[in-house]
C-alpha positions, -999 to +999 in steps of 0.1 A: +332-755-048+354-746-078+362-712-090+334-694-108+306-716-096+285-691-075+269-677-107+252-711-112+230-705-082+217-672-096+189-685-118+174-708-091+175-678-068+158-656-093+131-683-099+125-684-061+123-646-059+098-646-089+076-671-072+078-652-039+069-620-057+038-637-073+024-654-043+036-635-012+006-620+006-015-626-025-042-647-009-040-668-040-062-643-057-060-655-093-087-630-104-068-598-098-037-597-076-017-625-092-025-615-129-014-579-121+018-592-105+024-615-134+023-585-158+048-567-136+070-598-135+070-601-173+081-564-175+110-572-151+121-601-172+121-581-204+137-550-188+163-571-170+174-588-202+175-555-220+196-538-193+221-566-189+225-575-226+229-539-237+253-529-209+277-559-213+277-556-251+283-518-249+312-522-225+327-548-249+325-525-278+339-495-260+365-514-240+354-497-208+338-513-177+324-481-163+302-470-192+266-478-200+245-470-231+229-441-212+260-421-221+248-421-257+218-400-248+190-425-254+173-418-220+178-381-225+160-383-258+131-402-242+127-377-214+129-347-238+102-363-259+079-368-229+085-332-218+078-319-253+045-338-254+034-323-221+045-288-231+027-289-265-004-310-256-006-310-219-022-339-202-042-345-234-011-362-248-019-392-225-052-396-242-042-387-278-012-411-280-023-436-253+001-459-236+008-481-266+013-451-289+037-434-265+058-465-262+059-470-299+067-434-307+094-432-280+111-464-293+110-451-329+125-417-319+154-433-299+161-457-328+161-428-353+185-409-330+208-439-328+207-443-366+217-407-371+246-409-348+259-441-363+253-429-399+273-397-394+301-409-371+309-445-381+315-441-418+352-449-417+369-480-404+390-461-379+394-464-342+385-428-332+350-434-346+337-451-315+354-427-291+341-397-311+306-413-308+310-416-270+321-380-267+293-367-288+268-389-270+279-374-237+277-338-249+242-345-264+231-361-232+240-329-213+224-306-239+191-327-241+189-329-204+193-291-201+164-286-226+143-310-206+149-291-174+140-259-192+107-273-204+100-287-169+101-251-156+074-241-182+048-267-175+022-268-147+027-286-114+002-313-125+021-319-158+054-319-139+041-347-116+033-367-148+068-359-161+083-371-129+065-404-133+081-409-168+115-402-153+112-431-128+114-468-138+080-484-133+065-518-139+029-507-132+022-488-164+029-516-189+001-534-206+000-571-219+000-558-255+031-538-249+048-567-232+040-591-261+055-567-287+085-560-265+091-597-258+090-605-295+115-577-304+139-586-275+137-623-284+146-615-320+175-593-310+189-619-285+186-647-311+205-626-336+231-617-311+236-653-299+249-662-334+275-635-331+289-642-296+322-655-310+326-622-328+318-603-297+344-622-277+370-612-304+359-575-302+368-576-265+404-580-275+405-546-291+403-531-326+437-541-339+436-577-326+400-581-339+411-570-373+441-593-373+418-622-365+396-615-395+368-595-380+353-566-401+356-543-372+335-513-383+307-535-396+307-556-364+306-525-342+278-509-362+257-541-359+262-545-322+256-508-315+223-511-335+213-541-314+222-522-282+200-493-294+170-516-300+173-531-265+178-497-248+148-482-268+126-511-257+137-510-221+134-472-217+102-467-236+086-496-216+100-490-181+118-457-180+154-448-173+176-471-153+208-450-149+237-468-130+221-502-131+240-514-162+274-507-146+265-527-115+250-557-134+279-560-159+307-557-134+290-581-109+286-606-138+323-604-146+332-609-109+309-639-104+318-657-137+355-649-134+353-647-172+348-623-200+333-648-224+298-636-233+283-671-233+288-669-195+285-632-187+253-625-206+231-651-189+246-642-155+240-605-161+204-612-171+199-631-139+215-604-118+194-577-134+161-595-131+169-604-095+177-568-086+144-556-101+126-583-081+143-574-048+136-537-054+100-542-063+095-565-032+110-538-010+088-511-025+056-531-020+062-549+013+089-530+031+083-493+022+046-496+013+050-477-019+067-447-001+096-450-025+103-462-060+123-489-077+145-463-094+155-447-060+164-481-045+183-493-076+202-460-081+211-459-044+226-494-044+242-492-078+255-456-073+271-466-040+286-497-055+300-476-084+316-452-060+332-481-041+345-495-074+361-462-083+377-458-049+391-493-050+406-487-085+421-455-073+438-473-043+450-501-066+464-475-091+482-457-062 
């Protein structure tokens, strides 16, 4: 087996996991069980593509393999919005907005937040723009998370339990209408990004080399950050926060493909992300009998892997 070939087995493995998820202990019930599982499977496919594509693209732009778009504060904005709704309207917000309205409003709010950051901080074609953006995103994440915690102390226990549900990634609350809209948006973003993969490969070389090779650096960074914002907004508003998962998916993709070319890493990352969601959901349903959540399992695995990666880099540096 030649170097870099293991990633070719990923998609057949993911297809096998998907079929197992659909039919394992289903009794071939096409009236209820399998359609419900098919809806959750579609959510995993969309969410997996969003997490992998946005994380790998974001790491390319920032030139850092231990960052994810979560550092920009998108998930913090989402959670603060949900907390504000519960504080101002209580549980009535679930009926007033509805599931579709909540997803749509959350996505628009995150996109507006992203546009404001890019508009104010990426005006000049200078290197520090991206780094300043990261620093401000980190600070805003902390500030917004603090406001969210403050609001959580002011709401009732019943409202807090609802808020806790929003803070966990879940495939059970999505509807077919939401999935169709999300699928169309994600497909449009990915098709647009596919045409710019050569530019993304050049951006990986760094700002100075990209400019010397004829890339309009600031415009390219703005465009890809906008696409990342759309993917994160769709994923977070549809499923909820995913925390460390992007770091795990991106770095595993680099290791399996033995390449940084996005034509290889992006499909591999999508397969890893979808497979991880499937394994976590299978464990939640059939191993833990819903006594835990996908978020807990994913964060436990990805967080432990992230710590191991940091320790290994520390030893290599020493």
